[in-house]
Each structure stands twice: as C-alpha cells, then as structure tokens.
C-alpha positions as CSV (number, residue, x, y, z in Angstrom):
1,M,108.4,84.9,71.0
2,A,107.5,82.5,68.1
3,C,108.9,83.6,64.7
4,K,105.4,83.3,63.2
5,D,104.1,85.9,65.8
6,I,106.9,88.4,65.0
7,H,106.3,88.0,61.1
8,Q,102.6,88.5,61.4
9,L,103.1,91.6,63.6
10,A,105.5,93.1,61.1
11,D,103.4,92.2,58.2
12,K,100.4,93.9,59.7
13,D,102.3,97.1,60.2
14,K,103.4,97.0,56.5
15,R,99.9,96.4,55.3
16,S,98.6,99.2,57.4
17,Q,101.2,101.6,56.0
18,S,100.2,100.8,52.5
19,A,96.5,101.1,53.3
20,T,96.8,104.5,55.1
21,G,99.8,106.0,53.2
22,A,102.9,107.6,54.5
23,Q,100.8,110.5,56.1
24,G,97.9,108.2,57.4
25,P,96.6,108.5,60.9
26,R,98.4,105.5,62.3
27,S,100.7,106.5,65.1
28,T,103.0,103.4,64.5
29,R,104.0,103.8,60.9
30,W,107.7,103.2,61.7
31,I,109.2,100.0,63.1
32,P,112.2,100.7,65.3
33,T,115.6,99.6,64.2
34,S,115.9,97.0,67.0
35,F,112.6,95.4,66.0
36,Q,113.7,95.3,62.3
37,S,116.8,93.4,63.4
38,L,114.8,91.1,65.6
39,I,112.5,90.4,62.5
40,H,115.6,89.8,60.3
41,R,117.1,87.3,62.8
42,A,113.7,85.5,63.2
43,G,113.4,85.4,59.4
44,E,116.8,83.8,58.8
45,T,115.8,80.4,60.2
46,S,112.7,78.9,61.7
47,S,112.4,76.5,64.7
48,D,112.2,73.6,62.1
49,G,115.2,74.7,60.1
50,G,113.2,75.9,57.1
51,R,113.4,79.4,55.6
52,R,110.7,81.7,56.7
53,A,111.7,84.9,54.7
54,S,113.7,85.9,51.7
55,T,116.1,88.8,51.4
56,S,115.7,91.5,48.8
57,K,116.6,95.2,48.3
58,E,113.7,96.1,50.6
59,G,115.0,93.9,53.5
60,P,113.5,90.7,54.9
61,R,110.1,89.8,53.4
62,V,107.8,88.3,55.8
63,S,105.6,85.4,55.1
64,Q,101.9,86.1,54.3
65,T,100.2,84.1,57.0
66,P,96.7,84.8,58.2
67,D,96.2,87.3,61.1
68,S,95.7,85.8,64.5
69,A,93.7,87.0,67.5
70,L,97.1,87.5,69.2
71,D,98.4,89.8,66.5
72,N,95.3,91.9,66.8
73,V,95.6,92.3,70.5
74,L,99.3,93.3,70.3
75,Y,98.7,95.7,67.6
76,E,95.9,97.4,69.4
77,V,98.2,97.9,72.4
78,R,99.8,100.9,70.8
79,S,97.8,101.6,67.6
80,H,96.3,105.1,67.3
81,D,98.2,106.0,70.4
82,E,98.6,109.8,70.6
83,L,99.9,109.7,74.1
84,L,103.2,108.2,73.1
85,P,104.4,110.0,69.9
86,E,105.3,107.8,66.9
87,E,108.7,107.4,65.5
88,A,110.1,109.2,62.5
89,P,112.0,107.2,59.8
90,H,115.8,106.5,60.1
91,G,115.8,106.6,63.9
92,E,114.7,110.3,64.2
93,Q,112.8,111.5,67.2
94,R,109.5,113.1,67.5
95,D,108.2,115.5,70.2
96,G,111.4,115.1,72.1
97,L,110.9,111.5,73.0
98,P,113.4,108.7,72.4
99,H,113.0,106.4,69.4
100,E,112.3,103.5,71.8
101,T,108.6,104.5,72.1
102,G,105.6,103.2,70.4
103,H,103.8,100.0,70.2
104,A,106.3,98.2,68.1
105,I,109.2,98.5,70.5
106,E,107.0,97.2,73.2
107,I,106.1,94.1,71.1
108,A,109.9,93.8,70.3
109,D,110.8,94.0,74.0
110,I,108.3,91.2,74.8
111,A,109.8,89.0,72.0
112,Q,113.4,89.7,73.1
113,Q,112.7,89.1,76.8
114,E,111.0,85.9,76.0
115,E,113.8,84.6,73.8
116,S,116.4,85.5,76.5
117,G,114.3,83.8,79.2
118,Q,113.3,87.1,80.9
119,V,109.6,86.4,80.3
120,S,108.5,83.3,82.1
121,T,106.7,80.6,80.0
122,V,104.9,79.6,83.2
123,G,103.6,83.1,84.1
124,Y,104.6,85.8,86.5
125,K,104.8,85.4,90.3
126,V,103.8,87.5,93.4
127,Y,105.6,86.9,96.7
128,K,104.3,86.8,100.2
129,R,106.9,89.3,101.3
130,R,105.0,92.0,99.4
131,W,102.6,92.2,102.4
132,F,105.5,93.4,104.7
133,G,106.1,96.6,102.6
134,L,102.3,97.1,102.3
135,I,101.7,96.9,106.0
136,Q,104.6,99.3,106.6
137,L,103.2,101.8,104.2
138,V,99.9,101.5,105.9
139,L,101.4,102.3,109.3
140,L,103.4,105.2,108.0
141,N,100.4,106.7,106.3
142,I,98.3,106.3,109.5
143,V,100.9,108.0,111.5
144,V,101.7,110.9,109.2
145,S,98.0,111.7,108.9
146,W,97.4,111.4,112.6
147,D,100.3,113.9,113.0
148,W,98.6,116.3,110.5
149,L,95.3,116.4,112.4
150,S,96.7,116.2,115.9
151,F,95.6,119.7,116.9
152,S,92.5,120.1,114.6
153,P,89.9,118.2,116.8
154,V,91.0,120.0,119.9
155,S,91.8,123.3,118.2
156,T,90.0,125.5,120.9
157,T,91.8,123.8,123.7
158,A,95.2,123.9,121.8
159,S,94.7,127.7,121.1
160,Q,94.3,128.2,124.8
161,Y,97.4,126.2,125.6
162,F,99.6,128.2,123.2
163,H,97.8,131.5,123.9
164,V,97.0,132.0,120.2
165,K,93.8,132.3,118.1
166,P,92.1,129.1,116.7
167,S,92.9,130.5,113.1
168,T,96.6,130.3,114.2
169,I,96.2,126.6,115.1
170,N,94.8,126.1,111.6
171,W,98.2,127.1,110.2
172,L,99.6,123.8,111.6
173,S,97.5,122.0,109.1
174,T,98.0,124.6,106.3
175,A,101.8,124.6,106.6
176,F,101.7,120.8,106.6
177,L,99.9,120.8,103.3
178,F,102.2,123.4,101.8
179,A,105.3,121.4,102.8
180,F,104.0,118.5,100.8
181,V,103.8,120.6,97.7
182,A,107.3,122.1,98.2
183,I,109.1,118.7,98.4
184,S,107.0,117.0,95.6
185,P,109.7,117.3,92.9
186,L,112.2,115.6,95.1
187,T,109.6,113.0,95.9
188,I,109.1,112.2,92.2
189,Y,112.9,112.0,91.7
190,T,113.4,109.7,94.7
191,L,110.6,107.3,93.7
192,H,111.6,107.4,90.1
193,R,115.3,106.6,90.7
194,G,115.5,104.9,94.1
195,G,112.1,103.2,94.3
196,P,109.6,102.9,97.2
197,R,112.2,101.5,99.8
198,L,114.3,104.7,99.6
199,A,111.1,106.9,99.9
200,I,109.9,104.9,102.9
201,I,113.2,105.3,104.7
202,I,113.4,109.0,104.1
203,A,109.8,109.5,105.4
204,S,110.6,107.4,108.5
205,L,113.6,109.5,109.4
206,L,111.6,112.7,109.0
207,L,108.7,111.3,111.0
208,L,111.1,110.4,113.9
209,V,112.8,113.8,114.0
210,G,109.6,115.9,113.4
211,N,107.6,114.2,116.1
212,W,110.2,114.6,118.8
213,I,110.8,118.2,117.8
214,R,107.1,118.8,118.0
215,Y,106.9,117.2,121.5
216,G,109.8,119.3,122.7
217,G,108.2,122.4,121.4
218,T,104.9,121.6,123.0
219,R,106.4,120.7,126.3
220,S,108.3,124.2,126.4
221,N,105.2,126.0,125.0
222,S,107.1,127.1,121.9
223,F,104.7,127.4,119.0
224,G,107.5,128.1,116.6
225,A,109.2,124.7,117.4
226,V,105.9,122.9,117.1
227,M,105.4,124.5,113.7
228,F,108.9,123.4,112.6
229,G,108.4,119.9,113.7
230,Q,105.0,119.9,111.8
231,I,106.7,121.1,108.7
232,L,109.2,118.2,108.8
233,I,106.4,115.8,109.1
234,G,104.6,117.5,106.2
235,V,107.8,116.9,104.2
236,A,107.6,113.2,105.1
237,Q,104.0,112.8,103.9
238,P,104.6,112.8,100.0
239,F,107.2,110.0,100.3
240,V,104.6,107.7,101.8
241,L,101.4,109.0,100.1
242,S,102.9,108.9,96.6
243,A,104.6,105.6,97.1
244,P,101.4,103.2,97.0
245,T,101.0,103.2,93.2
246,K,104.6,102.6,92.6
247,Y,104.7,99.8,95.2
248,S,101.6,98.2,93.8
249,E,103.0,98.1,90.3
250,L,106.3,96.8,91.6
251,W,104.9,94.0,93.8
252,F,101.3,93.2,92.8
253,S,99.7,91.7,89.7
254,G,97.0,93.5,87.6
255,N,94.2,91.7,89.6
256,G,95.3,93.1,92.9
257,R,96.7,96.7,92.3
258,V,93.5,98.7,92.9
259,A,93.0,96.9,96.2
260,A,96.6,97.3,97.3
261,T,96.6,100.9,96.4
262,A,93.4,101.4,98.2
263,V,94.6,99.8,101.4
264,M,97.9,101.8,101.4
265,S,96.4,105.2,100.3
266,L,93.2,105.1,102.4
267,A,95.3,104.3,105.5
268,N,96.2,107.9,105.4
269,P,92.8,109.3,106.1
270,F,92.3,106.4,108.5
271,G,95.1,107.9,110.6
272,G,93.1,111.3,110.5
273,A,90.0,109.4,111.8
274,L,92.1,108.0,114.7
275,G,93.2,111.5,115.5
276,Q,89.7,112.8,115.3
277,L,88.4,110.1,117.7
278,I,91.3,109.6,120.2
279,D,92.8,113.1,120.6
280,P,89.7,114.6,122.2
281,V,89.7,111.7,124.7
282,W,93.3,112.4,125.6
283,V,92.7,116.1,126.0
284,D,90.2,117.4,128.7
285,Q,92.1,120.7,129.5
286,P,94.9,122.8,128.0
287,S,97.6,121.1,130.2
288,D,96.9,117.7,128.5
289,I,98.2,118.9,125.1
290,P,101.9,118.0,125.7
291,N,100.9,114.4,126.8
292,M,98.8,114.0,123.7
293,V,101.7,115.0,121.5
294,L,104.0,112.6,123.4
295,Y,101.6,109.7,122.8
296,V,101.5,110.3,119.1
297,A,105.3,110.6,119.0
298,I,105.8,107.2,120.6
299,I,103.4,105.7,118.2
300,A,105.2,107.3,115.2
301,T,108.6,105.8,116.6
302,I,107.2,102.4,116.8
303,A,105.7,102.5,113.3
304,S,108.9,103.9,111.8
305,I,111.5,101.4,112.9
306,P,110.5,98.4,110.6
307,S,111.0,100.7,107.5
308,F,114.7,99.9,107.4
309,F,114.1,96.2,106.9
310,I,111.7,96.1,103.9
311,P,113.0,94.5,100.7
312,A,113.7,96.8,97.7
313,A,112.1,94.8,95.0
314,P,110.7,91.3,94.3
315,P,113.1,88.7,92.8
316,T,110.9,88.5,89.7
317,P,108.2,90.9,88.4
318,P,104.5,90.2,89.1
319,S,103.3,91.1,85.6
320,H,104.6,92.2,82.2
321,S,103.7,95.9,82.8
322,S,105.9,95.9,85.9
323,E,109.0,95.2,83.9
324,I,108.3,97.5,80.9
325,R,110.9,100.3,80.7
326,K,109.2,103.5,81.9
327,Q,109.5,106.8,80.1
328,R,112.0,109.3,81.3
329,L,111.0,112.1,83.8
330,G,111.2,115.0,81.3
331,P,109.4,113.5,78.4
332,S,106.8,112.0,80.8
333,L,105.9,115.5,82.2
334,K,105.7,116.9,78.6
335,V,103.3,114.1,77.6
336,L,101.2,114.4,80.7
337,F,100.6,118.1,80.5
338,G,99.7,117.8,76.8
339,S,97.0,115.3,77.5
340,P,93.3,116.8,77.8
341,E,92.2,113.5,79.6
342,F,94.8,114.1,82.2
343,Y,93.5,117.5,83.1
344,M,89.9,116.3,83.0
345,I,90.8,113.9,85.9
346,L,93.4,116.0,87.6
347,L,91.1,119.0,88.1
348,P,88.2,117.2,89.9
349,Y,90.6,115.0,91.9
350,T,92.7,118.0,93.3
351,V,89.7,120.1,94.1
352,L,87.9,117.3,95.9
353,V,90.9,116.2,97.7
354,G,91.6,119.8,98.6
355,F,88.0,120.2,100.1
356,F,88.5,117.0,102.1
357,N,91.7,118.3,103.6
358,S,90.0,121.6,104.3
359,I,86.8,120.1,106.0
360,S,88.9,117.6,108.0
361,S,91.0,120.5,109.4
362,L,88.1,122.8,110.0
363,L,85.2,120.5,111.1
364,N,85.3,121.5,114.7
365,Q,85.2,125.2,113.8
366,I,82.3,124.5,111.3
367,L,80.2,122.8,113.9
368,E,81.1,124.7,117.1
369,P,79.0,127.9,116.3
370,Y,75.9,125.6,116.5
371,S,76.5,124.2,120.0
372,F,78.3,121.0,118.8
373,T,81.1,119.9,121.1
374,E,84.6,118.8,120.2
375,D,83.6,115.2,120.8
376,N,80.6,115.6,118.4
377,A,83.1,117.0,115.8
378,G,85.5,114.3,116.5
379,I,82.9,111.6,115.9
380,A,81.6,113.4,112.7
381,G,85.2,113.5,111.3
382,A,85.7,109.8,112.2
383,L,82.4,108.8,110.4
384,L,83.5,110.8,107.4
385,I,86.6,108.7,107.2
386,V,85.6,105.3,108.6
387,V,82.5,104.9,106.5
388,G,84.5,106.0,103.5
389,L,87.2,103.4,104.3
390,V,84.6,100.6,104.6
391,F,82.9,101.4,101.4
392,A,86.1,101.7,99.6
393,A,87.2,98.4,100.9
394,V,84.1,96.8,99.4
395,L,84.2,98.7,96.2
396,S,87.9,98.4,95.3
397,P,88.1,94.7,94.8
398,I,85.1,94.9,92.6
399,V,86.7,97.6,90.4
400,D,89.8,95.5,90.4
401,R,88.0,92.6,88.8
402,T,85.7,94.4,86.5
403,K,88.0,97.3,85.5
404,K,85.1,99.7,85.5
405,Y,87.3,102.7,86.4
406,L,85.6,105.2,84.3
407,L,82.1,104.3,85.2
408,T,83.0,104.5,88.9
409,I,84.5,107.9,88.5
410,K,81.5,109.2,86.6
411,I,79.1,108.1,89.3
412,M,81.1,109.2,92.3
413,V,82.2,112.7,91.3
414,P,78.6,114.0,91.0
415,L,77.7,112.4,94.2
416,V,80.6,114.1,96.1
417,G,79.5,117.5,94.6
418,L,75.9,116.9,95.8
419,C,77.1,115.9,99.3
420,Y,79.0,119.2,99.6
421,L,75.8,121.0,98.5
422,A,73.7,119.2,101.1
423,F,76.1,119.9,103.9
424,I,75.5,123.7,103.7
425,W,72.3,123.2,105.5
426,A,73.4,120.5,108.0
427,P,75.0,122.5,110.8
428,P,72.3,125.1,111.2
429,T,69.7,122.3,111.8
430,H,71.5,121.5,115.2
431,S,70.9,118.0,114.3
432,L,73.6,115.5,114.8
433,A,71.9,112.9,112.6
434,A,71.9,115.3,109.6
435,V,75.7,116.1,110.1
436,Y,76.5,112.3,110.6
437,I,74.5,111.0,107.6
438,I,75.7,113.6,105.1
439,L,79.3,113.2,106.1
440,S,79.1,109.4,106.0
441,V,77.8,109.6,102.3
442,L,80.5,112.2,101.5
443,G,83.1,109.9,103.0
444,A,81.9,106.9,101.1
445,S,81.9,108.6,97.7
446,S,85.1,110.5,98.2
447,F,87.2,107.6,99.4
448,S,85.9,105.4,96.7
449,L,87.5,107.8,94.2
450,V,91.0,107.9,95.6
451,P,92.4,104.5,94.6
452,V,90.2,104.4,91.4
453,V,91.4,107.7,90.1
454,L,95.1,107.0,91.0
455,E,95.0,103.7,89.2
456,Y,93.0,104.9,86.2
457,V,95.4,107.8,85.6
458,I,98.2,105.2,85.5
459,E,96.2,103.2,83.0
460,L,95.7,106.3,80.7
461,T,99.3,107.3,80.8
462,H,101.2,103.9,80.8
463,P,104.1,103.6,80.3
464,I,104.8,106.8,82.3
465,S,106.0,105.8,85.7
466,P,103.2,105.7,88.4
467,E,104.9,107.8,91.0
468,I,104.8,110.8,88.6
469,T,101.1,110.9,88.2
470,S,100.3,110.0,91.7
471,T,102.6,112.7,93.1
472,I,101.1,115.4,90.8
473,C,97.6,114.4,91.8
474,W,98.4,114.5,95.5
475,S,100.3,117.7,95.4
476,G,97.5,119.4,93.6
477,G,95.1,118.2,96.4
478,Q,97.4,119.2,99.2
479,L,98.1,122.7,97.6
480,L,94.4,123.4,97.2
481,G,93.7,122.1,100.7
482,G,96.0,124.7,102.2
483,I,94.5,127.4,100.0
484,F,90.9,126.4,100.9
485,I,91.7,126.6,104.6
486,I,93.0,130.1,104.2
487,I,89.9,131.1,102.1
488,S,87.6,129.5,104.5
489,D,89.2,131.3,107.5
490,A,88.6,134.6,105.5
491,L,85.1,133.7,104.9
492,T,84.3,133.1,108.6
493,D,81.7,135.6,110.0
494,G,82.5,137.7,113.1
495,P,81.3,137.5,116.7
496,N,77.9,138.9,115.8
497,G,77.4,136.7,112.7
498,G,77.2,138.1,109.2
499,L,76.2,137.2,105.7
500,G,76.4,133.5,106.6
501,G,74.0,133.7,109.5
502,S,73.5,135.1,112.9
503,A,75.6,132.4,114.7
504,P,78.9,133.8,116.0
505,Y,81.9,132.9,113.9
506,N,79.8,130.7,111.6
507,M,81.5,129.3,108.4
508,Q,78.4,129.1,106.3
509,R,79.9,131.3,103.4
510,A,82.9,128.8,103.4
511,L,80.4,125.9,103.0
512,W,78.7,127.8,100.0
513,F,82.2,128.3,98.4
514,Q,83.2,124.7,98.6
515,A,79.8,123.4,97.4
516,I,79.8,125.7,94.3
517,L,83.4,124.9,93.3
518,A,82.8,121.1,94.0
519,L,79.8,121.2,91.6
520,L,81.8,123.2,89.0
521,V,84.3,120.4,88.5
522,V,81.7,117.7,88.0
523,P,81.4,118.1,84.1
524,P,85.0,117.4,83.0
525,P,85.2,113.8,84.1
526,L,81.7,113.2,82.9
527,A,82.9,114.2,79.4
528,L,85.8,111.7,79.3
529,G,85.7,109.7,76.1
530,W,83.3,112.1,74.3
531,F,83.9,114.1,71.1
532,G,85.5,111.2,69.3
533,R,88.2,110.7,71.9
534,H,86.9,107.2,73.2
535,H,90.2,105.7,72.2
536,E,92.1,108.0,74.5
537,V,90.4,106.7,77.7
538,R,91.4,103.0,77.2
539,M,93.5,101.2,79.7
540,R,96.9,100.8,78.2
541,R,98.5,99.0,81.0
542,V,95.8,96.3,81.1
543,E,96.2,95.9,77.4
544,A,100.0,95.5,77.7
545,D,99.6,92.8,80.4
546,Q,96.9,91.0,78.3
547,A,99.2,91.0,75.3
548,A,102.1,89.5,77.2
549,A,99.8,86.9,78.7
550,R,98.6,85.9,75.4
551,I,102.1,85.5,74.0
552,V,103.1,83.3,76.9
553,R,99.9,81.2,76.6
554,S,100.4,80.8,72.8
555,N,104.0,79.6,73.2
556,N,103.0,77.2,76.0
557,E,100.3,75.7,73.8
558,G,102.8,75.5,70.9
559,E,105.2,73.6,73.1
560,L,102.5,71.1,74.0
C-alpha cells in the first residue's frame, strides 16, 4: 500500500476523533497497535527517500494531504459499524472480541498484505477447477434431497408395504429434518475449521452408509432399519446444504457468488423434484418399494465417489474478502444474536423454508382427499420446484450484477405469503390448473429467496464466516419444517371430515395455519433499514472488495 494512502487514512481517523470527541459516535476511534506500527514504518521513509513524518511525544505525525476518494471508501468500510465492536485504548477488548476487529485493522491488513506481495497488483484470480467442487455439491444436494422425499410422493403405497399408517411414513421426513438440526453444531465446526472439502467427504460417507442400510431395511420389511438409514442421510444433509456459501466465498469472485450459491443450494430442492416425478413411475404397487430404494441407493453411490478427489482450496484467493481473517466462532455467535437485522431476516427465512419442507412432504396427502392421484401430486410437487429453479436461475445473475439483495427480499417475501393464502382454496376446487399455477408461482418466489437471503446475510455480517450464518438459517428451516409436519398431521380432519371441510382426511386447517403464519412473518423484512438503521443494512463484504480493488488500481496507476 502506498505510504500516502496509509497517512491519509490515519489522518482521517485523527481528525474524526477531534471532531466527535472521545465519546463520539464513531465506532473506530482507536487505531490498533499493529496499524500504528505500520504507519510509523511508512512514515520513516518514503519511496523517494524523503521524510514523510516527524516524530514527537505524540508519535508519528502524518502529513496533511488532501483526502482522496480511495480514503473515503476505505474509511466507510468500517465506520459507524456496530456489528463489529470498536477497540478500547491500550489494546483492551470490548464486548469480548479480540482487538484485531474494526475497520482500521482491515485497512492495515490490506496494506501489509500488499507490501508483502500477498495482494496481487494485477488482481485476483478464479480457477476452472472450481467447477469440479461446484458440480460435486450439486450432485450431493440432489441425492440427499431425493433421499429425503423418497417415500413422500408414494406415501399411501409405502404405508401399505410397511403395514403402517400414512402419518407414520411422514416421520421419515420429520426425523430427517430433525437430524439436520441435531448435527448442525458439528457442521459449523467442521466447515469453520476443515473447510468445504472435509464436509463434503463426511456427507458422502454418510450417504453411502445410510442409503444401503435403508435398502437393506426395505428389502427385509424392517421399518426401524429404514428409519435408521434415513436419519444417517439426514445427518449428511447439513454438511452439503450449508457448504455452498463457504465454497462460493472460497472459490468465486464477488460477481459470481450469488449465482454459484444458487446453483449449489437449489440443487437440493431439484433432487426433491426428481423424487416427486420419478418415484411414482417406479412404484405401481407395494412390492415395488424395495426396487425404488435400490435405484436411489445406486445413484447416491455414483454421486458420492468423486467427493474424495475435489481440491481443498484454490492456489490463490478470488477476491480480497476471501482472504480476510474471519471472526472466531464464539464472538461470531454473540454478534449475530445481538443484531436485530439478523433476526429480521432469520425469522421469515426459517418459517418459509419450514413451510416448503412441510408442503413438499405432505403434498400427496393434501391433494388426495379431493380425488387427485399420486401422479397428480408428483407433477404438482415437481412444478413447485422446477419452475422455482428456472426463475431463480434467471434472477440470481441479475442480483449478482445489480446487488439488489434487499429489494428482491422485500418483493418476494410478501409474494410467498400471498401464495400460501391463495393455496387454501386450490384443492377444494378439484382443478389441477389452480393447483399447478399457484404452486408454480409459490416455487418461483420461494426459490428466488434462497440464494439471495443466504448471500445477503453474509453481506450484513461480514467478516463473520459464511458457514455460520448459512447453517443457522438452514437449521431453523429444517427444525420448523419438522414441527410443521407434526402440527399439520394433528390438524388433519378425520374420515368424516371436520372443521376443514367435508372431505375425508382433508388438511384444510393445516393450510390455514401455514397461510396465517406465512403472512405474519412478512413485516420484519419489509422494515429492514427503517427507524434510522439504514447504515446497518449495507453490504460490508462488497465494500471490502471494492476498497481492496481501489487500492490495487491506485497503486497500478502510480507505477505507470
């Protein structure tokens, strides 16, 4: 980093201190010791051999040069930042976070990395091999979701094969979701310490074992063994569903992260769509259930083997934010759960993901009382997912380029709530068109939210490591999904109908429940940035990348 840039940044901090006072609102009143030493070293001599600073009792005195646009950008990266607590004087800590937090240390890091050659003066680089890991995560997410919904589209036939009630078959989905939540802390630790490659290998091993145990249990007609295999697969899911955001930051630049996260994350529901479409084709009668499970196990085996050959990390980082030191796990959790904005996004995301999990698992039982077949329900479930995938594939690159995360969230969340409200009246019409259209719109709006929310939360909480926020968001959705399935089962009417209608075993009360709750979570994301908190919804990671890019560009121009 040029000495002039360092001096201007330090000078700006000093001027802001004198302007606001020791107790002013700035959150970066104190310059870390490492930054002070860097300024001192830069002030001793300049690149032309002249003196840039004089030493006094107050330490190095920086030159009074005019502020530049570069300085303003770097200062704003961390100024007024309540998410990362400021430093106290004399190296003390605040709010339990280490003294290496705040905007000044990040600026110093950029400077030190550039002086040591760690920041390339020709820019960062992405590698073609990143597609190998991306494709592998896509395959694993497809398989794990297919496993999850293996029995849901053929729940009636599966209940006849195992000689249990359809509600018992629902527990295969519910236990799968709860297993995700139970293993989430280990998932966060694995991704935080071992990275995506270790998480992918663990998931692959669990998928291999779980699928073949499930097949053995199905062949021997042991529902308990099937449940055990299903739980093992459920344990595998968080390792591949929480990995995309971490993998995107590790391998992709800021212009491709949303699209990369979308492809990997949305492959998960795509696997569910394949299960909804293909499983009913494989199953015509109860005796076909073991063969269906066998086919899925073979596909899972083929998809899992390449996991052991993916690279751990790129030779060089794709962007500055990829190499910024992330916050430690404990302080990160403390900061997250003290942020109102995090709750305002977490609440609607977990509720809407929970309802998607619930409706995907119960769609056959929702439609069956109104004379819809398992094939009709399978097509409806596939439309819910496939239309959503197509729409998300179109929207994600646009959001990637425009960075309109918050606007997208504020449009899509109300639309999702309205779709759940409209779906209440779709099954009783006995109209396939009504069911298909509403579920298609629901899929388009829901799937658009997934990558946008996951990436936007990372932007809000940077430099907290992305696997922490994504795992928390997904865990909440899986937990609520399991709870919603249990509640929906309890709200199902009896053989003679009930409060929900006259149709036997109708689930209209469950549909009312999900519509009301989906509408109740609409206001929080709409209020993001209100009440004087506009500064708290800015994109910190984008700002950090832009600051680093301007430093590199400035130095390249200086060398010319």
